[in-house]
C-alpha positions in Angstrom: -4.6 -8.3 6.6 -1.4 -10.3 5.9 -1.7 -13.6 4.2 0.6 -16.4 5.7 3.2 -16.1 3.3 4.1 -12.6 3.2 5.0 -12.9 7.0 7.5 -16.0 5.9 9.0 -13.6 2.9 9.7 -10.9 5.2 10.9 -13.3 7.6 13.5 -14.4 5.0 14.6 -11.4 3.9 18.8 -10.4 4.4 19.2 -9.2 8.2 22.1 -6.9 6.1 19.3 -5.3 4.0 17.6 -3.6 6.8 20.8 -3.2 8.2 22.4 -1.1 5.8 19.3 0.5 5.0 18.9 1.5 8.3 22.9 2.6 8.1 22.1 4.9 5.0 19.1 6.4 7.5 21.9 7.4 10.2 23.2 9.9 8.1 20.3 11.3 6.6 19.7 13.6 9.8 16.5 13.2 9.4 15.4 13.9 6.1 14.5 11.0 3.6 17.1 12.0 1.0 20.1 13.0 3.5 19.3 16.5 3.1 17.8 19.2 5.9 15.5 17.9 8.7 11.6 18.2 7.8 9.9 18.2 4.1 9.0 21.2 1.8 10.5 24.4 3.3 11.2 22.8 6.8 7.3 20.9 7.3 7.3 18.0 9.4 6.5 14.9 7.5 4.0 12.4 7.9 4.4 9.4 6.4 0.9 7.0 5.8 0.6 3.3 4.8 -1.8 3.8 1.7 -3.3 6.3 -0.1 -6.5 6.6 1.3 -4.8 7.4 4.9 -2.3 10.5 3.0 -5.7 12.0 1.7 -7.6 12.3 4.3 -4.4 13.1 6.5 -4.1 15.6 4.2 -7.7 17.3 4.6 -6.7 17.5 8.4 -2.6 18.6 7.7 -3.9 21.1 5.1 -0.7 23.5 4.4 1.2 23.0 7.4 2.7 19.3 7.1 4.0 17.3 4.4 2.2 13.9 3.9 3.3 11.3 1.8 2.2 7.7 1.4 4.5 4.7 1.8 2.2 2.6 -1.1 1.5 4.3 -5.1 -2.2 4.7 -6.3 -3.5 1.5 -7.3 -1.5 -0.8 -5.3 -2.9 -4.1 -3.1 -2.6 -3.5 0.0 -2.7 -6.4 1.8 0.0 -7.9 -0.2 2.3 -5.1 0.0 6.2 -6.1 0.1 8.4 -3.2 1.5 11.5 -1.8 0.1 14.6 -0.6 1.3 13.4 2.9 0.0 10.3 2.8 2.4 12.5 2.2 5.4 14.3 4.9 4.6 11.5 7.1 3.9 10.1 5.7 7.7 13.5 6.7 9.4 13.2 10.1 7.8 9.7 11.1 8.7 8.1 12.8 12.2 5.4 10.8 12.1 4.0 7.6 10.6 -0.1 7.0 10.5 -1.0 3.4 10.3 -4.2 1.6 10.1 -4.1 -1.0 12.2 -6.5 -4.3 12.6 -3.9 -5.9 11.1 -3.9 -4.9 7.9 -0.2 -3.7 8.0 1.6 -6.7 9.5 4.0 -6.5 6.7 5.4 -3.4 8.0 5.4 -3.9 11.7 8.7 -5.6 10.6 10.4 -2.4 9.3 9.6 0.1 11.9 9.7 -2.1 14.8 13.7 -0.7 15.5 12.5 3.0 14.4 12.7 5.7 16.7 9.5 7.3 15.0 6.3 8.2 16.6 3.5 6.3 15.5 0.2 6.7 15.5 -2.9 4.0 14.7 -5.6 6.0 13.2 -8.3 3.3 13.4 -7.9 3.2 17.3 -11.5 3.9 18.8 -13.3 1.9 16.1 -15.8 -0.7 17.1 -14.1 -3.4 15.3 -16.3 -5.9 13.1 -15.0 -10.1 13.5 -14.6 -11.9 10.5 -16.1 -15.3 10.9 -14.9 -17.0 7.4 -12.1 -18.7 6.2 -8.7 -19.3 8.2 -9.3 -15.2 9.3 -12.3 -16.3 11.8 -12.0 -14.3 14.9 -9.2 -11.7 13.7 -11.3 -7.7 12.9 -12.2 -6.5 9.5 -9.4 -4.1 8.9 -11.6 -2.2 6.2 -13.4 0.5 8.6 -12.1 3.3 6.6 -14.9 2.2 4.4 -17.7 3.5 7.3 -17.7 7.4 6.7 -18.5 7.3 10.3 -15.8 5.7 11.3 -13.5 7.6 8.8 -14.5 10.4 11.1 -12.7 8.4 14.2 -9.9 8.4 11.8 -10.0 12.2 11.4 -10.4 12.9 14.5 -7.6 10.9 15.5 -5.2 12.7 12.9 -6.3 15.9 14.4 -4.9 14.9 18.0 -2.3 13.6 16.3 -0.5 16.3 14.1 -1.6 19.0 17.2 1.0 17.0 18.9 3.0 17.0 16.3 2.8 20.7 15.5 1.0 22.3 18.0 1.2 25.8 17.0 -1.5 24.8 14.5 -3.6 22.2 16.4 -6.1 24.8 16.5 -6.1 24.5 12.2 -6.1 20.9 12.0 -9.2 20.8 14.4 -11.0 23.2 12.2 -10.0 21.6 8.8 -11.1 18.2 10.4 -14.6 19.1 11.7 -15.0 20.6 7.9 -14.4 17.3 6.7 -16.3 15.6 9.1 -19.5 17.3 8.0 -19.2 16.2 4.6 -18.2 12.6 5.6 -21.6 13.2 8.0 -23.2 14.5 4.5 -22.3 11.1 2.5 -23.7 8.7 5.3 -27.4 10.9 5.5 -27.9 10.4 1.8 -26.6 6.9 1.6 -29.1 5.7 4.4 -31.6 7.9 3.0 -31.3 6.8 -0.4 -31.6 3.4 0.9 -34.3 3.5 3.0 -37.0 2.8 0.3 -35.6 -0.7 -0.6 -37.8 -3.7 0.6 -35.7 -5.3 3.7 -34.9 -8.5 2.0 -33.4 -6.5 -1.2 -31.2 -4.3 1.3 -28.1 -6.4 0.9 -24.5 -5.9 0.0 -23.1 -8.8 -2.3 -19.2 -8.5 -2.8 -16.6 -10.4 -4.0 -14.3 -9.4 -1.0 -15.9 -8.9 2.7 -14.1 -5.4 2.5 -17.5 -3.5 3.0 -18.7 -4.9 6.4 -18.4 -1.8 8.2 -20.5 0.4 5.0 -22.7 -2.1 5.7 -23.8 -2.0 9.0 -23.9 1.5 9.5 -26.0 1.5 6.4 -28.6 -0.8 7.7 -27.5 -3.6 4.6 -27.1 -7.5 4.8 -23.5 -8.3 3.8 -22.8 -11.1 1.7 -19.1 -12.0 -0.2 -17.4 -14.6 -1.8 -14.6 -14.7 0.4 -13.6 -13.1 2.8 -10.2 -11.8 2.6 -8.6 -11.2 -0.5 -5.9 -14.0 -0.1 -5.1 -14.5 -3.8 -6.7 -17.8 -4.3 -9.7 -19.4 -6.4 -13.1 -19.2 -5.4 -14.4 -22.2 -3.8 -17.6 -24.5 -5.1 -19.4 -23.7 -1.8 -18.9 -20.1 -1.3 -20.2 -19.8 -4.8 -23.0 -21.5 -4.1 -24.0 -20.1 -1.1 -23.7 -16.5 -2.5 -26.3 -17.7 -5.4 -28.3 -18.8 -2.9 -28.9 -15.5 -0.8 -29.1 -13.6 -3.9 -32.1 -16.3 -5.0 -33.3 -16.1 -1.6 -33.8 -12.7 -1.4 -33.9 -11.5 -4.7 -31.0 -8.9 -4.9 -31.0 -6.7 -7.7 -27.1 -6.1 -8.2 -23.7 -7.5 -7.0 -20.7 -5.8 -7.4 -16.8 -6.5 -7.1 -13.5 -4.4 -6.1 -11.0 -2.8 -8.1 -7.8 -4.8 -7.1 -9.1 -8.6 -7.5 -10.3 -10.7 -9.9 -14.4 -10.6 -11.0 -14.3 -13.7 -12.7 -16.9 -15.7 -9.6 -18.4 -13.0 -9.4 -19.4 -13.7 -12.8 -20.7 -17.0 -12.2 -22.9 -16.1 -9.4 -24.3 -13.3 -11.8 -25.0 -16.1 -14.6 -26.8 -18.1 -12.4 -29.3 -15.9 -10.9 -31.3 -12.7 -12.2 -28.6 -10.0 -10.5 -26.7 -7.7 -12.4 -23.5 -6.6 -12.3 -23.5 -3.5 -10.1 -20.1 -1.6 -11.0 -16.8 -1.8 -9.6 -15.8 -0.8 -5.9 -12.9 0.9 -4.7 -11.7 0.3 -1.5 -7.9 -0.2 -0.7 -6.4 2.5 -2.9 -7.3 6.0 -4.7 -6.6 5.9 -8.3 -4.0 8.3 -9.8 -5.0 12.1 -10.1 -7.3 11.8 -13.4 -9.0 8.9 -12.0 -12.1 7.8 -11.1 -11.4 8.3 -7.7 -8.3 10.5 -6.6 -9.5 11.5 -3.4 -11.3 9.9 -0.3 -13.9 11.5 -0.7 -14.0 10.5 -4.3 -14.0 6.9 -3.4 -16.4 7.0 -0.7 -18.9 8.8 -2.8 -18.4 6.8 -5.9 -19.1 3.6 -3.6 -22.4 4.8 -2.0 -23.6 5.9 -5.5 -22.9 3.2 -7.4 -24.4 0.9 -5.0 -27.6 2.7 -4.2 -28.0 3.1 -8.0 -27.9 -0.2 -9.0 -29.9 -1.2 -5.9 -32.6 0.9 -6.2 -32.3 1.0 -10.2 -32.0 4.7 -9.9 -29.4 7.4 -12.0 -28.0 9.6 -9.9 
């Protein structure tokens, strides 16, 4: 979700920067670098807003499309500040995929005047509203963290790619079905592994409220220190509330995300008997040699880390 300060920074960007960038795009003949239309070997170019969507899209696209991400591995998606190079890439793309649900409002102003088709891949997801902080009432945007929701993303991608490249529509849909089967296996294993936990310990305690959809679909009660990574310090009230929840329910472990500070969670753990369950990944994949270079790696890592810490098992 965008931060209030980010909108002000975008509004303050000199109009001349956008005009110069768009002028450069006009001479690009459909290519980000000003070359021939399309990507490598003339393949249509699909541009996604962040790395998780890019990897999902590559699984669906196979060899038929060139898929790129605006943000790099490890980037914090909420507060990303687009560059003139991003607008050039968007203007040269054949299709732009965004998550929607207020995640990438930073990109809205950069694509508003571009004549490029755009698909919101979360369409069809049943949103969970944020109930805390200044963002109360807005949808939680982290829908991809549920394997079940990810299947909706994949279907939306397959449909969009079929419209972009009808000759390979059957391949896109076959790739989507293969990918969805893997997601279903992850979902089924998660539910099975958590089934033996006492009801009060079926809880997912994290720094940021980025796991609402995963928790809902896995039968876990979610608690977190703050609802949105808003670059702010945790309040004493937030810390106290999480400490009380862990003590009351004898929650064995708590977690923190890779892109936020774990200092507030350390305060929580110091006041309870819970252990630190591990680092979870949400908004970005890692580099190729890192722990979560693909979306399936990310969701498997997170679900395995959660199960191992809550059940005391070792995968």
